[in-house]
mmCIF file of the N, C-alpha and C atoms, coordinates in Angstrom:
data_MODEL
# 
_entry.id   MODEL 
# 
loop_
_atom_site.group_PDB 
_atom_site.id 
_atom_site.type_symbol 
_atom_site.label_atom_id 
_atom_site.label_alt_id 
_atom_site.label_comp_id 
_atom_site.label_asym_id 
_atom_site.label_entity_id 
_atom_site.label_seq_id 
_atom_site.pdbx_PDB_ins_code 
_atom_site.Cartn_x 
_atom_site.Cartn_y 
_atom_site.Cartn_z 
_atom_site.occupancy 
_atom_site.B_iso_or_equiv 
_atom_site.pdbx_formal_charge 
_atom_site.auth_seq_id 
_atom_site.auth_comp_id 
_atom_site.auth_asym_id 
_atom_site.auth_atom_id 
_atom_site.pdbx_PDB_model_num 
ATOM 1   N N  . MET A 1 1  ? 18.332 -6.853  -1.219 1.00 0.00 ? 1  MET A N  1 
ATOM 2   C CA . MET A 1 1  ? 17.737 -8.140  -1.668 1.00 0.00 ? 1  MET A CA 1 
ATOM 3   C C  . MET A 1 1  ? 16.353 -7.960  -1.944 1.00 0.00 ? 1  MET A C  1 
ATOM 4   N N  . PRO A 1 2  ? 15.688 -8.567  -2.979 1.00 0.00 ? 2  PRO A N  1 
ATOM 5   C CA . PRO A 1 2  ? 14.296 -8.685  -3.332 1.00 0.00 ? 2  PRO A CA 1 
ATOM 6   C C  . PRO A 1 2  ? 13.448 -9.310  -2.308 1.00 0.00 ? 2  PRO A C  1 
ATOM 7   N N  . SER A 1 3  ? 12.337 -8.903  -2.139 1.00 0.00 ? 3  SER A N  1 
ATOM 8   C CA . SER A 1 3  ? 11.510 -9.633  -1.141 1.00 0.00 ? 3  SER A CA 1 
ATOM 9   C C  . SER A 1 3  ? 10.962 -10.902 -1.634 1.00 0.00 ? 3  SER A C  1 
ATOM 10  N N  . ALA A 1 4  ? 10.590 -11.758 -0.996 1.00 0.00 ? 4  ALA A N  1 
ATOM 11  C CA . ALA A 1 4  ? 10.021 -13.127 -1.563 1.00 0.00 ? 4  ALA A CA 1 
ATOM 12  C C  . ALA A 1 4  ? 8.698  -12.924 -1.841 1.00 0.00 ? 4  ALA A C  1 
ATOM 13  N N  . ASN A 1 5  ? 8.189  -13.719 -2.807 1.00 0.00 ? 5  ASN A N  1 
ATOM 14  C CA . ASN A 1 5  ? 6.857  -13.727 -3.381 1.00 0.00 ? 5  ASN A CA 1 
ATOM 15  C C  . ASN A 1 5  ? 6.006  -14.390 -2.309 1.00 0.00 ? 5  ASN A C  1 
ATOM 16  N N  . ILE A 1 6  ? 5.462  -13.586 -1.186 1.00 0.00 ? 6  ILE A N  1 
ATOM 17  C CA . ILE A 1 6  ? 4.631  -14.240 -0.213 1.00 0.00 ? 6  ILE A CA 1 
ATOM 18  C C  . ILE A 1 6  ? 3.303  -14.792 -0.802 1.00 0.00 ? 6  ILE A C  1 
ATOM 19  N N  . ILE A 1 7  ? 3.087  -15.945 -0.481 1.00 0.00 ? 7  ILE A N  1 
ATOM 20  C CA . ILE A 1 7  ? 1.866  -16.698 -1.053 1.00 0.00 ? 7  ILE A CA 1 
ATOM 21  C C  . ILE A 1 7  ? 0.604  -16.552 -0.128 1.00 0.00 ? 7  ILE A C  1 
ATOM 22  N N  . PHE A 1 8  ? 0.726  -15.853 0.943  1.00 0.00 ? 8  PHE A N  1 
ATOM 23  C CA . PHE A 1 8  ? -0.340 -15.650 1.936  1.00 0.00 ? 8  PHE A CA 1 
ATOM 24  C C  . PHE A 1 8  ? -0.777 -14.188 1.917  1.00 0.00 ? 8  PHE A C  1 
ATOM 25  N N  . PRO A 1 9  ? -1.820 -13.941 1.021  1.00 0.00 ? 9  PRO A N  1 
ATOM 26  C CA . PRO A 1 9  ? -2.205 -12.475 0.872  1.00 0.00 ? 9  PRO A CA 1 
ATOM 27  C C  . PRO A 1 9  ? -2.537 -11.745 2.206  1.00 0.00 ? 9  PRO A C  1 
ATOM 28  N N  . ASP A 1 10 ? -3.092 -12.320 3.129  1.00 0.00 ? 10 ASP A N  1 
ATOM 29  C CA . ASP A 1 10 ? -3.626 -11.515 4.486  1.00 0.00 ? 10 ASP A CA 1 
ATOM 30  C C  . ASP A 1 10 ? -2.271 -11.222 5.180  1.00 0.00 ? 10 ASP A C  1 
ATOM 31  N N  . LEU A 1 11 ? -1.280 -12.254 5.242  1.00 0.00 ? 11 LEU A N  1 
ATOM 32  C CA . LEU A 1 11 ? -0.099 -12.019 5.855  1.00 0.00 ? 11 LEU A CA 1 
ATOM 33  C C  . LEU A 1 11 ? 0.783  -10.894 5.059  1.00 0.00 ? 11 LEU A C  1 
ATOM 34  N N  . ARG A 1 12 ? 0.859  -11.000 3.833  1.00 0.00 ? 12 ARG A N  1 
ATOM 35  C CA . ARG A 1 12 ? 1.648  -9.955  3.054  1.00 0.00 ? 12 ARG A CA 1 
ATOM 36  C C  . ARG A 1 12 ? 0.915  -8.628  3.364  1.00 0.00 ? 12 ARG A C  1 
ATOM 37  N N  . ALA A 1 13 ? -0.294 -8.449  3.403  1.00 0.00 ? 13 ALA A N  1 
ATOM 38  C CA . ALA A 1 13 ? -0.809 -7.180  3.623  1.00 0.00 ? 13 ALA A CA 1 
ATOM 39  C C  . ALA A 1 13 ? -0.634 -6.639  5.010  1.00 0.00 ? 13 ALA A C  1 
ATOM 40  N N  . GLU A 1 14 ? -0.759 -7.444  5.963  1.00 0.00 ? 14 GLU A N  1 
ATOM 41  C CA . GLU A 1 14 ? -0.456 -7.178  7.429  1.00 0.00 ? 14 GLU A CA 1 
ATOM 42  C C  . GLU A 1 14 ? 0.956  -6.714  7.594  1.00 0.00 ? 14 GLU A C  1 
ATOM 43  N N  . MET A 1 15 ? 1.890  -7.514  6.843  1.00 0.00 ? 15 MET A N  1 
ATOM 44  C CA . MET A 1 15 ? 3.258  -7.146  7.117  1.00 0.00 ? 15 MET A CA 1 
ATOM 45  C C  . MET A 1 15 ? 3.406  -5.665  6.421  1.00 0.00 ? 15 MET A C  1 
ATOM 46  N N  . ALA A 1 16 ? 2.991  -5.286  5.384  1.00 0.00 ? 16 ALA A N  1 
ATOM 47  C CA . ALA A 1 16 ? 3.064  -4.074  4.656  1.00 0.00 ? 16 ALA A CA 1 
ATOM 48  C C  . ALA A 1 16 ? 2.506  -2.954  5.686  1.00 0.00 ? 16 ALA A C  1 
ATOM 49  N N  . ARG A 1 17 ? 1.317  -3.277  6.264  1.00 0.00 ? 17 ARG A N  1 
ATOM 50  C CA . ARG A 1 17 ? 0.710  -2.199  7.113  1.00 0.00 ? 17 ARG A CA 1 
ATOM 51  C C  . ARG A 1 17 ? 1.591  -1.737  8.237  1.00 0.00 ? 17 ARG A C  1 
ATOM 52  N N  . GLN A 1 18 ? 2.296  -2.978  8.965  1.00 0.00 ? 18 GLN A N  1 
ATOM 53  C CA . GLN A 1 18 ? 3.039  -2.696  10.029 1.00 0.00 ? 18 GLN A CA 1 
ATOM 54  C C  . GLN A 1 18 ? 4.535  -2.799  9.760  1.00 0.00 ? 18 GLN A C  1 
ATOM 55  N N  . ASN A 1 19 ? 4.996  -2.556  8.614  1.00 0.00 ? 19 ASN A N  1 
ATOM 56  C CA . ASN A 1 19 ? 6.251  -2.394  8.108  1.00 0.00 ? 19 ASN A CA 1 
ATOM 57  C C  . ASN A 1 19 ? 7.098  -3.647  8.691  1.00 0.00 ? 19 ASN A C  1 
ATOM 58  N N  . ILE A 1 20 ? 6.621  -4.772  8.603  1.00 0.00 ? 20 ILE A N  1 
ATOM 59  C CA . ILE A 1 20 ? 7.320  -5.989  9.172  1.00 0.00 ? 20 ILE A CA 1 
ATOM 60  C C  . ILE A 1 20 ? 8.174  -6.695  8.012  1.00 0.00 ? 20 ILE A C  1 
ATOM 61  N N  . THR A 1 21 ? 9.367  -6.970  8.216  1.00 0.00 ? 21 THR A N  1 
ATOM 62  C CA . THR A 1 21 ? 10.180 -7.546  7.036  1.00 0.00 ? 21 THR A CA 1 
ATOM 63  C C  . THR A 1 21 ? 10.362 -9.000  7.217  1.00 0.00 ? 21 THR A C  1 
ATOM 64  N N  . ILE A 1 22 ? 10.834 -9.566  6.126  1.00 0.00 ? 22 ILE A N  1 
ATOM 65  C CA . ILE A 1 22 ? 10.941 -11.087 6.229  1.00 0.00 ? 22 ILE A CA 1 
ATOM 66  C C  . ILE A 1 22 ? 12.107 -11.368 7.223  1.00 0.00 ? 22 ILE A C  1 
ATOM 67  N N  . GLN A 1 23 ? 13.081 -10.439 7.355  1.00 0.00 ? 23 GLN A N  1 
ATOM 68  C CA . GLN A 1 23 ? 14.044 -10.599 8.433  1.00 0.00 ? 23 GLN A CA 1 
ATOM 69  C C  . GLN A 1 23 ? 13.490 -10.612 9.770  1.00 0.00 ? 23 GLN A C  1 
ATOM 70  N N  . ASP A 1 24 ? 12.477 -9.930  10.019 1.00 0.00 ? 24 ASP A N  1 
ATOM 71  C CA . ASP A 1 24 ? 11.827 -9.848  11.264 1.00 0.00 ? 24 ASP A CA 1 
ATOM 72  C C  . ASP A 1 24 ? 11.118 -11.115 11.543 1.00 0.00 ? 24 ASP A C  1 
ATOM 73  N N  . ILE A 1 25 ? 10.377 -11.731 10.498 1.00 0.00 ? 25 ILE A N  1 
ATOM 74  C CA . ILE A 1 25 ? 9.922  -12.916 10.619 1.00 0.00 ? 25 ILE A CA 1 
ATOM 75  C C  . ILE A 1 25 ? 10.920 -14.113 10.835 1.00 0.00 ? 25 ILE A C  1 
ATOM 76  N N  . ALA A 1 26 ? 12.096 -13.980 10.215 1.00 0.00 ? 26 ALA A N  1 
ATOM 77  C CA . ALA A 1 26 ? 13.070 -14.952 10.428 1.00 0.00 ? 26 ALA A CA 1 
ATOM 78  C C  . ALA A 1 26 ? 13.593 -15.000 11.724 1.00 0.00 ? 26 ALA A C  1 
ATOM 79  N N  . ASN A 1 27 ? 13.564 -13.771 12.345 1.00 0.00 ? 27 ASN A N  1 
ATOM 80  C CA . ASN A 1 27 ? 14.287 -13.679 13.692 1.00 0.00 ? 27 ASN A CA 1 
ATOM 81  C C  . ASN A 1 27 ? 13.173 -14.444 14.695 1.00 0.00 ? 27 ASN A C  1 
ATOM 82  N N  . VAL A 1 28 ? 11.921 -14.311 14.500 1.00 0.00 ? 28 VAL A N  1 
ATOM 83  C CA . VAL A 1 28 ? 10.945 -14.886 15.270 1.00 0.00 ? 28 VAL A CA 1 
ATOM 84  C C  . VAL A 1 28 ? 10.992 -16.473 15.169 1.00 0.00 ? 28 VAL A C  1 
ATOM 85  N N  . ILE A 1 29 ? 11.143 -16.918 13.861 1.00 0.00 ? 29 ILE A N  1 
ATOM 86  C CA . ILE A 1 29 ? 11.240 -18.516 13.828 1.00 0.00 ? 29 ILE A CA 1 
ATOM 87  C C  . ILE A 1 29 ? 12.639 -19.111 13.746 1.00 0.00 ? 29 ILE A C  1 
ATOM 88  N N  . LYS A 1 30 ? 13.421 -18.169 14.255 1.00 0.00 ? 30 LYS A N  1 
ATOM 89  C CA . LYS A 1 30 ? 14.953 -18.470 14.396 1.00 0.00 ? 30 LYS A CA 1 
ATOM 90  C C  . LYS A 1 30 ? 15.537 -19.278 13.276 1.00 0.00 ? 30 LYS A C  1 
ATOM 91  N N  . THR A 1 31 ? 15.453 -18.628 12.154 1.00 0.00 ? 31 THR A N  1 
ATOM 92  C CA . THR A 1 31 ? 16.150 -19.073 10.782 1.00 0.00 ? 31 THR A CA 1 
ATOM 93  C C  . THR A 1 31 ? 16.705 -17.952 10.106 1.00 0.00 ? 31 THR A C  1 
ATOM 94  N N  . GLY A 1 32 ? 17.290 -18.139 9.066  1.00 0.00 ? 32 GLY A N  1 
ATOM 95  C CA . GLY A 1 32 ? 17.862 -17.143 8.165  1.00 0.00 ? 32 GLY A CA 1 
ATOM 96  C C  . GLY A 1 32 ? 16.843 -16.344 7.442  1.00 0.00 ? 32 GLY A C  1 
ATOM 97  N N  . ARG A 1 33 ? 17.183 -15.213 6.806  1.00 0.00 ? 33 ARG A N  1 
ATOM 98  C CA . ARG A 1 33 ? 16.239 -14.486 6.046  1.00 0.00 ? 33 ARG A CA 1 
ATOM 99  C C  . ARG A 1 33 ? 15.823 -15.208 4.764  1.00 0.00 ? 33 ARG A C  1 
ATOM 100 N N  . ASP A 1 34 ? 16.764 -15.904 4.121  1.00 0.00 ? 34 ASP A N  1 
ATOM 101 C CA . ASP A 1 34 ? 16.567 -16.590 2.822  1.00 0.00 ? 34 ASP A CA 1 
ATOM 102 C C  . ASP A 1 34 ? 15.756 -17.826 3.148  1.00 0.00 ? 34 ASP A C  1 
ATOM 103 N N  . THR A 1 35 ? 15.975 -18.411 4.270  1.00 0.00 ? 35 THR A N  1 
ATOM 104 C CA . THR A 1 35 ? 15.059 -19.573 4.540  1.00 0.00 ? 35 THR A CA 1 
ATOM 105 C C  . THR A 1 35 ? 13.568 -19.154 4.959  1.00 0.00 ? 35 THR A C  1 
ATOM 106 N N  . ALA A 1 36 ? 13.426 -18.081 5.555  1.00 0.00 ? 36 ALA A N  1 
ATOM 107 C CA . ALA A 1 36 ? 12.102 -17.580 5.938  1.00 0.00 ? 36 ALA A CA 1 
ATOM 108 C C  . ALA A 1 36 ? 11.475 -17.102 4.588  1.00 0.00 ? 36 ALA A C  1 
ATOM 109 N N  . GLY A 1 37 ? 12.255 -16.677 3.625  1.00 0.00 ? 37 GLY A N  1 
ATOM 110 C CA . GLY A 1 37 ? 11.611 -16.158 2.392  1.00 0.00 ? 37 GLY A CA 1 
ATOM 111 C C  . GLY A 1 37 ? 10.969 -17.406 1.625  1.00 0.00 ? 37 GLY A C  1 
ATOM 112 N N  . THR A 1 38 ? 11.996 -18.471 1.656  1.00 0.00 ? 38 THR A N  1 
ATOM 113 C CA . THR A 1 38 ? 11.375 -19.686 0.926  1.00 0.00 ? 38 THR A CA 1 
ATOM 114 C C  . THR A 1 38 ? 10.322 -20.336 1.557  1.00 0.00 ? 38 THR A C  1 
ATOM 115 N N  . LYS A 1 39 ? 10.170 -20.074 2.808  1.00 0.00 ? 39 LYS A N  1 
ATOM 116 C CA . LYS A 1 39 ? 8.864  -20.728 3.563  1.00 0.00 ? 39 LYS A CA 1 
ATOM 117 C C  . LYS A 1 39 ? 7.587  -19.860 3.192  1.00 0.00 ? 39 LYS A C  1 
ATOM 118 N N  . LEU A 1 40 ? 7.883  -18.525 3.212  1.00 0.00 ? 40 LEU A N  1 
ATOM 119 C CA . LEU A 1 40 ? 6.735  -17.624 2.876  1.00 0.00 ? 40 LEU A CA 1 
ATOM 120 C C  . LEU A 1 40 ? 6.262  -17.649 1.431  1.00 0.00 ? 40 LEU A C  1 
ATOM 121 N N  . SER A 1 41 ? 7.214  -18.054 0.594  1.00 0.00 ? 41 SER A N  1 
ATOM 122 C CA . SER A 1 41 ? 6.881  -18.217 -0.927 1.00 0.00 ? 41 SER A CA 1 
ATOM 123 C C  . SER A 1 41 ? 6.591  -19.609 -1.240 1.00 0.00 ? 41 SER A C  1 
ATOM 124 N N  . GLY A 1 42 ? 6.399  -20.461 -0.189 1.00 0.00 ? 42 GLY A N  1 
ATOM 125 C CA . GLY A 1 42 ? 5.758  -21.714 -0.518 1.00 0.00 ? 42 GLY A CA 1 
ATOM 126 C C  . GLY A 1 42 ? 6.746  -22.830 -1.080 1.00 0.00 ? 42 GLY A C  1 
ATOM 127 N N  . LYS A 1 43 ? 8.002  -22.362 -1.194 1.00 0.00 ? 43 LYS A N  1 
ATOM 128 C CA . LYS A 1 43 ? 9.163  -23.194 -1.762 1.00 0.00 ? 43 LYS A CA 1 
ATOM 129 C C  . LYS A 1 43 ? 9.436  -24.181 -0.654 1.00 0.00 ? 43 LYS A C  1 
ATOM 130 N N  . ARG A 1 44 ? 9.395  -24.038 0.575  1.00 0.00 ? 44 ARG A N  1 
ATOM 131 C CA . ARG A 1 44 ? 9.703  -24.946 1.640  1.00 0.00 ? 44 ARG A CA 1 
ATOM 132 C C  . ARG A 1 44 ? 8.346  -24.945 2.507  1.00 0.00 ? 44 ARG A C  1 
ATOM 133 N N  . PRO A 1 45 ? 8.308  -25.973 3.321  1.00 0.00 ? 45 PRO A N  1 
ATOM 134 C CA . PRO A 1 45 ? 7.086  -25.929 4.316  1.00 0.00 ? 45 PRO A CA 1 
ATOM 135 C C  . PRO A 1 45 ? 7.298  -25.090 5.311  1.00 0.00 ? 45 PRO A C  1 
ATOM 136 N N  . LEU A 1 46 ? 6.193  -24.351 5.728  1.00 0.00 ? 46 LEU A N  1 
ATOM 137 C CA . LEU A 1 46 ? 6.019  -23.488 6.863  1.00 0.00 ? 46 LEU A CA 1 
ATOM 138 C C  . LEU A 1 46 ? 5.268  -24.321 7.863  1.00 0.00 ? 46 LEU A C  1 
ATOM 139 N N  . HIS A 1 47 ? 5.948  -24.673 9.039  1.00 0.00 ? 47 HIS A N  1 
ATOM 140 C CA . HIS A 1 47 ? 5.288  -25.406 9.980  1.00 0.00 ? 47 HIS A CA 1 
ATOM 141 C C  . HIS A 1 47 ? 4.231  -24.699 10.823 1.00 0.00 ? 47 HIS A C  1 
ATOM 142 N N  . LEU A 1 48 ? 3.350  -25.435 11.392 1.00 0.00 ? 48 LEU A N  1 
ATOM 143 C CA . LEU A 1 48 ? 2.191  -24.880 12.229 1.00 0.00 ? 48 LEU A CA 1 
ATOM 144 C C  . LEU A 1 48 ? 2.950  -24.125 13.524 1.00 0.00 ? 48 LEU A C  1 
ATOM 145 N N  . ASP A 1 49 ? 3.884  -24.569 13.993 1.00 0.00 ? 49 ASP A N  1 
ATOM 146 C CA . ASP A 1 49 ? 4.466  -23.986 15.191 1.00 0.00 ? 49 ASP A CA 1 
ATOM 147 C C  . ASP A 1 49 ? 5.092  -22.610 14.727 1.00 0.00 ? 49 ASP A C  1 
ATOM 148 N N  . GLU A 1 50 ? 5.572  -22.536 13.521 1.00 0.00 ? 50 GLU A N  1 
ATOM 149 C CA . GLU A 1 50 ? 6.175  -21.300 12.964 1.00 0.00 ? 50 GLU A CA 1 
ATOM 150 C C  . GLU A 1 50 ? 5.202  -20.274 12.783 1.00 0.00 ? 50 GLU A C  1 
ATOM 151 N N  . ALA A 1 51 ? 4.082  -20.877 12.096 1.00 0.00 ? 51 ALA A N  1 
ATOM 152 C CA . ALA A 1 51 ? 2.965  -19.759 11.827 1.00 0.00 ? 51 ALA A CA 1 
ATOM 153 C C  . ALA A 1 51 ? 2.322  -19.242 13.069 1.00 0.00 ? 51 ALA A C  1 
ATOM 154 N N  . ILE A 1 52 ? 2.188  -20.140 14.139 1.00 0.00 ? 52 ILE A N  1 
ATOM 155 C CA . ILE A 1 52 ? 1.657  -19.541 15.469 1.00 0.00 ? 52 ILE A CA 1 
ATOM 156 C C  . ILE A 1 52 ? 2.665  -18.668 15.873 1.00 0.00 ? 52 ILE A C  1 
ATOM 157 N N  . ALA A 1 53 ? 3.856  -18.980 15.994 1.00 0.00 ? 53 ALA A N  1 
ATOM 158 C CA . ALA A 1 53 ? 4.907  -17.893 16.487 1.00 0.00 ? 53 ALA A CA 1 
ATOM 159 C C  . ALA A 1 53 ? 4.894  -16.585 15.741 1.00 0.00 ? 53 ALA A C  1 
ATOM 160 N N  . ILE A 1 54 ? 4.763  -16.605 14.472 1.00 0.00 ? 54 ILE A N  1 
ATOM 161 C CA . ILE A 1 54 ? 4.643  -15.285 13.726 1.00 0.00 ? 54 ILE A CA 1 
ATOM 162 C C  . ILE A 1 54 ? 3.350  -14.573 14.157 1.00 0.00 ? 54 ILE A C  1 
ATOM 163 N N  . ALA A 1 55 ? 2.396  -15.329 14.143 1.00 0.00 ? 55 ALA A N  1 
ATOM 164 C CA . ALA A 1 55 ? 0.911  -14.725 14.475 1.00 0.00 ? 55 ALA A CA 1 
ATOM 165 C C  . ALA A 1 55 ? 1.190  -14.108 15.954 1.00 0.00 ? 55 ALA A C  1 
ATOM 166 N N  . ASP A 1 56 ? 1.531  -14.793 16.835 1.00 0.00 ? 56 ASP A N  1 
ATOM 167 C CA . ASP A 1 56 ? 1.708  -14.426 18.173 1.00 0.00 ? 56 ASP A CA 1 
ATOM 168 C C  . ASP A 1 56 ? 2.683  -13.048 18.250 1.00 0.00 ? 56 ASP A C  1 
ATOM 169 N N  . ALA A 1 57 ? 3.567  -13.050 17.555 1.00 0.00 ? 57 ALA A N  1 
ATOM 170 C CA . ALA A 1 57 ? 4.679  -12.093 17.818 1.00 0.00 ? 57 ALA A CA 1 
ATOM 171 C C  . ALA A 1 57 ? 4.288  -10.744 17.233 1.00 0.00 ? 57 ALA A C  1 
ATOM 172 N N  . PHE A 1 58 ? 3.610  -10.897 15.944 1.00 0.00 ? 58 PHE A N  1 
ATOM 173 C CA . PHE A 1 58 ? 3.285  -9.622  15.249 1.00 0.00 ? 58 PHE A CA 1 
ATOM 174 C C  . PHE A 1 58 ? 1.717  -9.297  15.147 1.00 0.00 ? 58 PHE A C  1 
ATOM 175 N N  . PHE A 1 59 ? 0.838  -10.287 15.160 1.00 0.00 ? 59 PHE A N  1 
ATOM 176 C CA . PHE A 1 59 ? -0.567 -10.164 14.729 1.00 0.00 ? 59 PHE A CA 1 
ATOM 177 C C  . PHE A 1 59 ? -1.395 -10.946 15.902 1.00 0.00 ? 59 PHE A C  1 
ATOM 178 N N  . PRO A 1 60 ? -1.333 -10.581 17.146 1.00 0.00 ? 60 PRO A N  1 
ATOM 179 C CA . PRO A 1 60 ? -1.994 -11.270 18.129 1.00 0.00 ? 60 PRO A CA 1 
ATOM 180 C C  . PRO A 1 60 ? -3.520 -11.176 18.093 1.00 0.00 ? 60 PRO A C  1 
ATOM 181 N N  . GLY A 1 61 ? -4.033 -10.339 17.348 1.00 0.00 ? 61 GLY A N  1 
ATOM 182 C CA . GLY A 1 61 ? -5.550 -10.188 17.256 1.00 0.00 ? 61 GLY A CA 1 
ATOM 183 C C  . GLY A 1 61 ? -6.117 -11.025 15.960 1.00 0.00 ? 61 GLY A C  1 
ATOM 184 N N  . LYS A 1 62 ? -5.193 -11.489 15.243 1.00 0.00 ? 62 LYS A N  1 
ATOM 185 C CA . LYS A 1 62 ? -5.617 -12.079 13.895 1.00 0.00 ? 62 LYS A CA 1 
ATOM 186 C C  . LYS A 1 62 ? -5.619 -13.575 13.968 1.00 0.00 ? 62 LYS A C  1 
ATOM 187 N N  . ASP A 1 63 ? -6.579 -14.245 13.261 1.00 0.00 ? 63 ASP A N  1 
ATOM 188 C CA . ASP A 1 63 ? -6.637 -15.619 13.097 1.00 0.00 ? 63 ASP A CA 1 
ATOM 189 C C  . ASP A 1 63 ? -5.679 -16.174 12.439 1.00 0.00 ? 63 ASP A C  1 
ATOM 190 N N  . VAL A 1 64 ? -4.880 -17.092 12.883 1.00 0.00 ? 64 VAL A N  1 
ATOM 191 C CA . VAL A 1 64 ? -3.669 -17.895 12.270 1.00 0.00 ? 64 VAL A CA 1 
ATOM 192 C C  . VAL A 1 64 ? -4.315 -18.441 10.874 1.00 0.00 ? 64 VAL A C  1 
ATOM 193 N N  . ARG A 1 65 ? -5.396 -19.041 10.910 1.00 0.00 ? 65 ARG A N  1 
ATOM 194 C CA . ARG A 1 65 ? -5.923 -19.690 9.661  1.00 0.00 ? 65 ARG A CA 1 
ATOM 195 C C  . ARG A 1 65 ? -6.060 -18.686 8.509  1.00 0.00 ? 65 ARG A C  1 
ATOM 196 N N  . GLN A 1 66 ? -6.614 -17.460 8.935  1.00 0.00 ? 66 GLN A N  1 
ATOM 197 C CA . GLN A 1 66 ? -6.823 -16.581 7.828  1.00 0.00 ? 66 GLN A CA 1 
ATOM 198 C C  . GLN A 1 66 ? -5.451 -15.904 7.446  1.00 0.00 ? 66 GLN A C  1 
ATOM 199 N N  . LEU A 1 67 ? -4.651 -15.622 8.443  1.00 0.00 ? 67 LEU A N  1 
ATOM 200 C CA . LEU A 1 67 ? -3.298 -14.909 8.005  1.00 0.00 ? 67 LEU A CA 1 
ATOM 201 C C  . LEU A 1 67 ? -2.578 -15.987 6.883  1.00 0.00 ? 67 LEU A C  1 
ATOM 202 N N  . PHE A 1 68 ? -2.633 -17.321 7.173  1.00 0.00 ? 68 PHE A N  1 
ATOM 203 C CA . PHE A 1 68 ? -1.804 -18.182 6.429  1.00 0.00 ? 68 PHE A CA 1 
ATOM 204 C C  . PHE A 1 68 ? -2.618 -18.870 5.437  1.00 0.00 ? 68 PHE A C  1 
ATOM 205 N N  . LYS A 1 69 ? -3.746 -18.340 4.909  1.00 0.00 ? 69 LYS A N  1 
ATOM 206 C CA . LYS A 1 69 ? -4.647 -18.869 3.881  1.00 0.00 ? 69 LYS A CA 1 
ATOM 207 C C  . LYS A 1 69 ? -3.877 -18.561 2.570  1.00 0.00 ? 69 LYS A C  1 
ATOM 208 N N  . LYS A 1 70 ? -3.676 -19.502 1.736  1.00 0.00 ? 70 LYS A N  1 
ATOM 209 C CA . LYS A 1 70 ? -3.064 -19.207 0.463  1.00 0.00 ? 70 LYS A CA 1 
ATOM 210 C C  . LYS A 1 70 ? -3.902 -18.580 -0.482 1.00 0.00 ? 70 LYS A C  1 
ATOM 211 N N  . GLU A 1 71 ? -3.272 -17.777 -1.483 1.00 0.00 ? 71 GLU A N  1 
ATOM 212 C CA . GLU A 1 71 ? -3.961 -17.170 -2.588 1.00 0.00 ? 71 GLU A CA 1 
ATOM 213 C C  . GLU A 1 71 ? -4.411 -18.201 -3.554 1.00 0.00 ? 71 GLU A C  1 
# 
């Protein structure tokens, strides 16, 4: 399945560096891969608690605001 067009450049770069998949993100926010993909591509809202959960799980040293800054 093709990857989503992630609209958060810093998140996309960090995911690539650490080999984190959209499925990994989906597992953390307790949703399906397709739903996570639509949230990361901006087609559905990504809620603050989801952004924080993603940052805490995979990028604890990164600023949530920077990670989820849109391009």
